[in-house]
C-alpha positions as CSV (number, residue, x, y, z in Angstrom):
1,X,78.1,109.4,130.6
2,X,77.1,111.5,133.7
3,X,74.0,109.3,134.1
4,X,75.9,106.1,133.7
5,X,78.4,107.4,136.7
6,X,75.5,108.2,138.8
7,X,73.8,104.8,138.2
8,X,77.2,103.1,138.9
9,X,77.7,105.1,142.0
10,X,74.1,104.0,143.2
11,X,74.8,100.3,142.5
12,X,78.0,100.6,144.4
13,X,76.6,102.4,147.4
14,X,73.9,99.7,147.8
15,X,76.5,96.9,147.6
16,X,78.9,98.7,150.1
17,X,76.1,99.1,152.5
18,X,75.0,95.5,152.2
19,X,78.8,94.5,152.7
20,X,79.6,96.7,155.4
21,X,76.4,96.1,157.2
22,X,77.3,92.4,157.4
23,X,80.5,93.2,159.2
24,X,78.7,95.8,161.1
25,X,75.7,93.7,162.6
26,X,77.9,90.7,163.3
27,X,80.4,92.8,165.1
28,X,77.6,94.4,167.3
29,X,76.1,90.9,167.8
30,X,79.4,89.6,169.3
31,X,80.1,92.7,171.5
32,X,82.8,94.4,169.4
33,X,82.5,98.4,169.5
34,X,82.0,99.8,166.0
35,X,83.3,103.4,165.8
36,X,82.4,104.4,162.3
37,X,80.1,103.1,159.5
38,X,81.2,105.0,156.3
39,X,79.8,105.0,152.6
40,X,82.5,106.4,150.6
41,X,86.0,107.4,151.7
42,X,87.1,110.6,153.2
43,X,86.9,113.6,153.1
44,X,83.6,113.3,154.9
45,X,80.5,115.1,153.3
46,X,78.2,114.5,156.3
47,X,77.6,112.4,159.2
48,X,75.8,111.9,162.4
49,X,76.3,109.9,165.5
50,X,73.8,107.3,166.9
51,X,74.7,105.4,169.9
52,X,78.3,104.3,169.8
53,X,78.5,104.6,166.1
54,X,79.4,107.5,163.8
55,X,77.6,107.1,160.3
56,X,79.1,109.0,157.6
57,X,79.1,109.7,153.8
58,X,82.4,110.1,152.1
59,X,83.2,112.3,149.1
60,X,85.1,109.5,147.6
61,X,82.6,107.0,146.1
62,X,82.9,103.3,145.1
63,X,83.8,102.1,148.4
64,X,83.1,102.1,152.2
65,X,84.4,100.9,155.5
66,X,83.5,99.8,159.1
67,X,86.0,100.9,161.7
68,X,85.9,98.7,164.7
69,X,87.9,99.5,168.1
70,X,91.3,98.2,167.9
71,X,90.8,96.9,164.3
72,X,94.5,98.2,163.4
73,X,97.3,95.8,163.1
74,X,98.8,95.7,166.8
75,X,99.7,93.2,169.5
76,X,98.1,95.3,172.4
77,X,96.5,98.7,172.8
78,X,98.8,101.6,172.4
79,X,98.4,104.8,174.4
80,X,96.8,106.5,171.3
81,X,94.1,103.6,171.0
82,X,93.4,104.0,174.7
83,X,93.0,107.9,174.2
84,X,90.6,107.2,171.2
85,X,88.6,104.6,173.5
86,X,88.3,107.3,176.3
87,X,87.2,110.0,173.8
88,X,84.5,107.6,172.6
89,X,83.4,106.8,176.2
90,X,83.1,110.6,176.7
91,X,80.8,111.0,173.6
92,X,78.7,107.9,175.0
93,X,78.0,110.0,178.1
94,X,77.3,113.3,176.4
95,X,75.0,111.5,173.9
96,X,73.0,109.6,176.7
97,X,72.7,112.8,178.7
98,X,71.4,114.6,175.6
99,X,69.0,111.8,174.8
100,X,67.8,111.9,178.4
101,X,66.9,115.7,177.9
102,X,69.9,117.3,179.8
103,X,71.2,120.6,178.6
104,X,75.0,120.9,178.9
105,X,76.7,124.1,179.1
106,X,79.4,125.1,176.5
107,X,80.0,123.9,172.8
108,X,82.8,122.0,172.8
109,X,83.7,118.3,173.9
110,X,85.8,119.3,176.7
111,X,83.2,121.8,178.1
112,X,80.3,119.1,177.8
113,X,82.3,116.3,179.5
114,X,83.5,118.7,182.4
115,X,80.1,119.9,183.0
116,X,78.9,116.3,182.9
117,X,81.6,115.2,185.4
118,X,80.5,118.0,187.8
119,X,76.8,117.1,187.7
120,X,77.6,113.4,188.3
121,X,79.8,114.2,191.2
122,X,76.6,114.9,193.3
123,X,76.0,112.5,196.0
124,X,72.6,110.7,196.1
125,X,71.0,107.7,194.9
126,X,69.8,107.8,191.3
127,X,72.0,110.8,190.1
128,X,73.3,108.9,187.2
129,X,69.9,107.4,186.3
130,X,68.3,110.8,186.4
131,X,71.0,112.5,184.0
132,X,71.8,109.4,181.7
133,X,68.8,107.3,182.0
134,X,71.1,104.4,183.4
135,X,73.9,103.8,185.8
136,X,77.7,104.7,185.2
137,X,79.9,101.9,183.8
138,X,83.2,101.4,185.3
139,X,85.4,102.8,182.8
140,X,82.9,105.9,182.5
141,X,83.3,106.3,186.2
142,X,87.0,106.1,185.9
143,X,87.1,108.8,183.2
144,X,84.8,111.2,185.2
145,X,86.8,111.0,188.2
146,X,90.0,111.7,186.4
147,X,88.4,114.7,184.6
148,X,87.4,116.0,187.9
149,X,91.0,115.7,189.1
150,X,92.7,117.6,186.3
151,X,92.2,121.2,185.0
152,X,92.1,120.0,181.3
153,X,90.1,117.1,179.8
154,X,93.1,116.3,177.5
155,X,95.4,115.9,180.6
156,X,92.9,113.5,182.2
157,X,92.7,111.4,179.1
158,X,96.6,111.4,178.7
159,X,97.2,110.4,182.3
160,X,94.7,107.4,181.9
161,X,96.1,106.4,178.4
162,X,99.8,106.4,179.7
163,X,99.1,104.5,182.9
164,X,95.7,102.6,182.2
165,X,94.4,100.9,185.3
166,X,93.4,97.2,185.0
167,X,89.7,98.0,184.7
168,X,90.2,100.3,181.8
169,X,92.3,97.6,180.0
170,X,89.7,95.1,180.6
171,X,86.9,97.1,179.4
172,X,88.8,98.2,176.2
173,X,89.7,94.5,175.6
174,X,86.1,93.4,176.0
175,X,85.0,95.7,173.2
176,X,88.1,95.6,170.7
177,X,88.3,93.4,167.6
178,X,91.7,92.0,168.0
179,X,91.1,90.6,171.6
180,X,88.0,88.7,170.5
181,X,88.1,84.9,170.3
182,X,89.3,83.5,167.0
183,X,85.6,82.3,166.2
184,X,84.1,85.6,166.8
185,X,86.8,87.4,164.5
186,X,86.2,84.9,161.8
187,X,82.3,85.5,162.0
188,X,82.8,89.2,161.7
189,X,85.1,89.0,158.7
190,X,83.0,86.5,157.0
191,X,79.6,88.4,157.5
192,X,80.5,90.9,154.8
193,X,81.2,88.7,151.8
194,X,78.4,86.4,152.9
195,X,76.0,89.4,153.1
196,X,76.7,90.2,149.5
197,X,76.1,86.5,148.5
198,X,73.0,86.3,150.5
199,X,71.6,89.7,149.1
200,X,71.7,88.2,145.6
201,X,68.7,85.8,146.0
202,X,66.8,88.3,148.1
203,X,67.0,91.0,145.5
204,X,66.3,88.4,142.8
205,X,63.1,87.1,144.6
206,X,61.7,90.7,144.4
207,X,62.9,91.1,140.6
208,X,61.2,87.9,139.6
209,X,57.8,89.0,141.5
210,X,58.3,92.4,139.8
211,X,58.7,90.9,136.3
212,X,61.7,90.3,134.3
213,X,62.3,90.7,130.5
214,X,62.4,87.2,129.1
215,X,63.2,86.3,125.4
216,X,60.4,84.3,123.8
217,X,61.4,81.1,121.7
218,X,61.1,82.6,118.4
219,X,63.7,82.2,115.6
220,X,65.6,85.2,114.6
221,X,68.2,83.7,112.3
222,X,69.3,80.4,111.2
223,X,73.0,79.5,110.4
224,X,73.6,78.1,106.9
225,X,74.7,74.5,106.7
226,X,73.7,73.7,110.4
227,X,70.9,71.5,111.4
228,X,68.2,74.1,111.8
229,X,68.7,75.6,108.3
230,X,68.9,72.1,106.7
231,X,65.6,71.0,108.3
232,X,63.8,74.1,107.0
233,X,63.4,76.2,110.3
234,X,62.6,79.7,109.3
235,X,62.9,83.3,110.8
236,X,59.7,84.0,112.8
237,X,59.1,80.4,113.6
238,X,57.9,80.1,117.4
239,X,59.0,77.0,119.1
240,X,55.9,75.8,121.0
241,X,57.3,72.5,122.4
242,X,60.4,70.4,122.3
243,X,59.7,66.5,122.6
244,X,56.4,67.4,123.9
245,X,57.7,69.7,126.6
246,X,56.1,73.2,126.2
247,X,58.7,76.0,125.7
248,X,57.9,79.4,127.4
249,X,61.2,81.0,126.9
250,X,64.3,80.8,124.7
251,X,66.4,79.8,127.8
252,X,64.2,76.8,128.1
253,X,64.4,75.9,124.4
254,X,68.3,76.3,124.5
255,X,68.7,74.3,127.7
256,X,66.5,71.5,126.4
257,X,68.6,71.3,123.0
258,X,71.9,71.3,124.8
259,X,70.9,68.9,127.5
260,X,69.8,66.3,124.9
261,X,73.4,65.1,124.4
262,X,72.9,64.9,120.5
263,X,69.7,63.0,120.5
264,X,67.2,64.2,117.9
265,X,64.8,66.9,119.1
266,X,61.1,67.0,117.9
267,X,60.1,70.6,117.6
268,X,56.5,71.7,117.3
269,X,56.5,75.1,115.5
270,X,54.0,77.9,114.9
271,X,54.5,79.5,111.6
272,X,52.7,82.5,110.1
273,X,52.1,82.1,106.2
274,X,50.0,84.5,104.2
275,X,48.3,85.9,107.3
276,X,47.4,82.4,108.7
277,X,49.0,80.6,111.6
278,X,50.0,77.0,111.0
279,X,51.3,74.4,113.3
280,X,53.9,71.8,112.3
281,X,56.5,69.4,113.6
282,X,60.2,69.3,112.5
283,X,62.8,66.7,113.8
284,X,66.3,68.0,114.0
285,X,69.6,66.3,115.1
286,X,71.9,68.7,116.9
287,X,75.6,68.8,116.1
288,X,78.7,69.4,118.2
289,X,80.2,72.9,117.7
290,X,83.0,75.0,119.4
291,X,81.5,78.1,120.8
292,X,82.9,81.1,122.8
293,X,81.9,81.0,126.4
294,X,81.3,83.9,128.6
295,X,85.0,83.7,129.8
296,X,86.4,84.0,126.3
297,X,87.4,80.3,126.1
298,X,86.2,77.7,123.7
299,X,84.0,74.8,124.5
300,X,81.9,72.3,122.5
301,X,78.1,72.0,122.9
302,X,75.3,70.6,121.2
303,X,73.5,73.0,118.8
304,X,71.2,73.3,116.1
305,X,72.3,76.6,114.6
306,X,69.6,79.1,115.6
307,X,69.6,82.7,117.3
308,X,66.7,84.4,119.0
309,X,64.6,87.2,117.3
310,X,64.8,89.4,120.3
311,X,61.1,89.2,120.9
312,X,60.5,89.7,124.7
313,X,57.8,89.4,127.3
314,X,57.7,90.3,131.0
315,X,57.6,87.1,133.0
316,X,56.2,87.3,136.6
317,X,56.5,84.8,139.4
318,X,54.6,84.2,142.6
319,X,56.2,84.4,145.8
320,X,57.3,80.7,146.0
321,X,58.2,80.4,142.3
322,X,60.2,83.7,142.8
323,X,62.3,82.3,145.8
324,X,62.9,79.0,143.9
325,X,63.9,80.8,140.7
326,X,66.0,83.3,142.7
327,X,67.9,80.7,144.5
328,X,68.5,78.5,141.3
329,X,69.7,81.6,139.4
330,X,72.1,82.8,142.3
331,X,73.5,79.1,142.3
332,X,74.2,79.1,138.6
333,X,75.6,82.6,138.6
334,X,77.9,81.7,141.5
335,X,79.2,78.6,139.8
336,X,79.8,80.6,136.6
337,X,81.8,83.1,138.4
338,X,84.0,80.7,140.3
339,X,84.6,78.8,137.1
340,X,85.5,82.1,135.5
341,X,87.9,83.1,138.2
342,X,89.6,79.8,138.1
343,X,90.0,80.1,134.3
344,X,91.7,83.2,134.8
345,X,94.2,81.8,137.2
346,X,94.8,78.8,135.2
347,X,95.5,81.0,132.1
348,X,92.8,79.5,129.9
349,X,91.2,82.9,129.9
350,X,93.1,86.1,128.8
351,X,93.0,88.5,131.7
352,X,92.5,91.5,129.4
353,X,89.4,89.9,128.1
354,X,88.1,88.9,131.5
355,X,88.6,92.0,133.7
356,X,86.8,95.3,133.6
357,X,87.2,98.4,135.9
358,X,85.2,101.2,137.1
359,X,84.9,102.6,133.6
360,X,83.5,99.3,132.1
361,X,81.1,99.0,135.2
362,X,80.0,102.6,134.7
363,X,79.2,102.0,131.1
364,X,77.2,98.7,131.8
365,X,75.3,100.3,134.7
366,X,74.1,103.0,132.4
367,X,73.2,100.4,129.6
368,X,71.3,98.3,131.8
369,X,69.5,101.2,133.8
370,X,68.2,102.5,130.4
371,X,66.9,99.0,129.8
372,X,64.7,99.1,132.8
373,X,64.9,98.5,136.6
374,X,64.8,94.6,136.2
375,X,68.0,94.7,134.1
376,X,69.8,97.2,136.5
377,X,68.6,95.0,139.4
378,X,70.2,91.8,137.8
379,X,73.3,93.8,137.1
380,X,73.4,94.6,140.8
381,X,73.0,90.9,141.7
382,X,75.8,90.0,139.4
383,X,78.2,92.6,141.0
384,X,77.1,91.7,144.6
385,X,78.0,87.9,143.9
386,X,81.3,88.9,142.4
387,X,82.0,91.3,145.2
388,X,81.3,88.5,147.7
389,X,83.2,85.8,146.0
390,X,86.4,88.1,145.1
391,X,86.5,89.3,148.9
392,X,86.9,85.7,149.9
393,X,90.2,85.2,148.0
394,X,93.1,85.0,150.2
395,X,94.7,88.2,149.3
396,X,95.8,90.5,152.0
397,X,93.6,93.5,152.5
398,X,90.7,91.7,151.3
399,X,88.5,89.7,153.8
400,X,89.8,86.4,152.4
401,X,93.4,87.8,153.5
402,X,92.2,88.3,157.0
403,X,90.8,84.8,157.1
404,X,94.2,83.5,155.8
405,X,95.9,85.2,158.9
406,X,93.2,83.5,161.1
407,X,94.1,80.2,159.5
408,X,97.7,80.6,160.5
409,X,96.6,81.6,163.9
410,X,94.5,78.6,164.5
411,X,97.3,76.3,163.3
412,X,100.0,78.0,165.4
413,X,97.8,78.6,168.5
414,X,98.8,82.3,168.3
415,X,98.4,85.4,165.9
416,X,100.9,85.5,163.1
417,X,104.0,87.9,164.1
418,X,103.2,91.6,163.6
419,X,106.2,92.1,161.0
420,X,104.9,89.2,158.8
421,X,101.3,90.7,158.9
422,X,102.5,94.1,157.9
423,X,104.7,92.7,155.1
424,X,101.8,90.8,153.7
425,X,99.5,93.7,154.0
426,X,102.0,95.9,151.9
427,X,102.3,93.2,149.1
428,X,98.4,93.1,149.2
429,X,98.3,96.8,148.8
430,X,100.7,96.7,145.9
431,X,98.7,94.0,144.1
432,X,95.4,95.7,144.5
433,X,96.8,99.1,143.2
434,X,98.5,97.3,140.3
435,X,95.3,95.5,139.5
436,X,93.3,98.7,139.8
437,X,95.8,100.5,137.4
438,X,95.6,97.6,135.0
439,X,91.8,97.4,134.7
440,X,91.5,101.2,134.2
441,X,94.1,101.2,131.5
442,X,92.3,98.0,130.0
443,X,89.0,100.0,129.9
444,X,90.6,102.9,128.3
445,X,92.2,100.5,125.8
446,X,88.6,99.1,124.9
447,X,87.2,102.5,124.2
448,X,90.1,103.7,122.1
449,X,90.0,100.4,120.0
450,X,86.2,100.8,119.8
């Protein structure tokens, strides 16, 4: 079980990095300041700062987040948000000086910033260029001037935060998430789910080039009184062709039969008898039969009544074939998931049969990992698509919930009022907590019931 948890944590870490990297990259692209990129939730195990962003690893796995400047719900920057921004500016200055080889006195933020303020107060051309490797920005110069005017750095920051000059407000708003145009905010929010969806065919391309276990078209069992058994198809028979079309995999064989719309199918089979291989032809007419779908519902399809033997081969694709197969498979899986989610909301699929939680995911991750890299990668692809699609649902706290707020804003011409957003976020939190409790209870029930 420990190995299953580790594999599940690894899969989730990959998907979280992909998802949050989408938000992160788009935010940076449109000029929004990203304060933290975290894999896992607090408490923080380790972290480091690079440029404007702190990268951290949290002790609580199965999640992560990107924190942007001003991404909290609010109408305008509060003094606390301005304080945070000023502290970040100070860290920028200290980091730039260190990267340029400058050694600062002291060991604390206040000592470093004060030492830097004093060194940058020297007159002369190119002082900032010598110390920072660049010129001072207006908001940075404002902070350093205030630091020099107060005995304590905290007092300087507090003074600026409580009575921020116009230049500071403008600098803050140019980098904060809530003050960006509606189009930019939509792009940032969409980038996370889309990254998960795009990641699926990319990973699948690599998997198909690496090689995937593929069921061979070898009959394992025939069902009594169904067409295959009546026609004389036997265990061990290998399907070579259907209606003259070569069959390389069991999936090819199954698709061809189902797509025939009940028309008779001509099977060319290879059979081992008395140590000798013989080829023969059998014509079978499929029959319609109710079968359980992957969503737990019943659907009729054309069948002949056979099951695969389980014989496998590793199938590898060239680069072009892998890309084509990856895209087709991703589209098929996406359609299946959308249909599955729709069937849950419509009530045609029982919720307890369709939903699994972290325990079930850990079990499946362990099972797929023991079957090989390709199986674990395929499982990761499935979860990545699910994460992308589910995050687009219009539920507050999910990305789709933020997009719903943006729709209201686009219609009204201004953001939804703060009290409504807060109320909807509380409802969203309640729904997500209730859902998590349900799926965990559902997982435990499955284990208890065997």
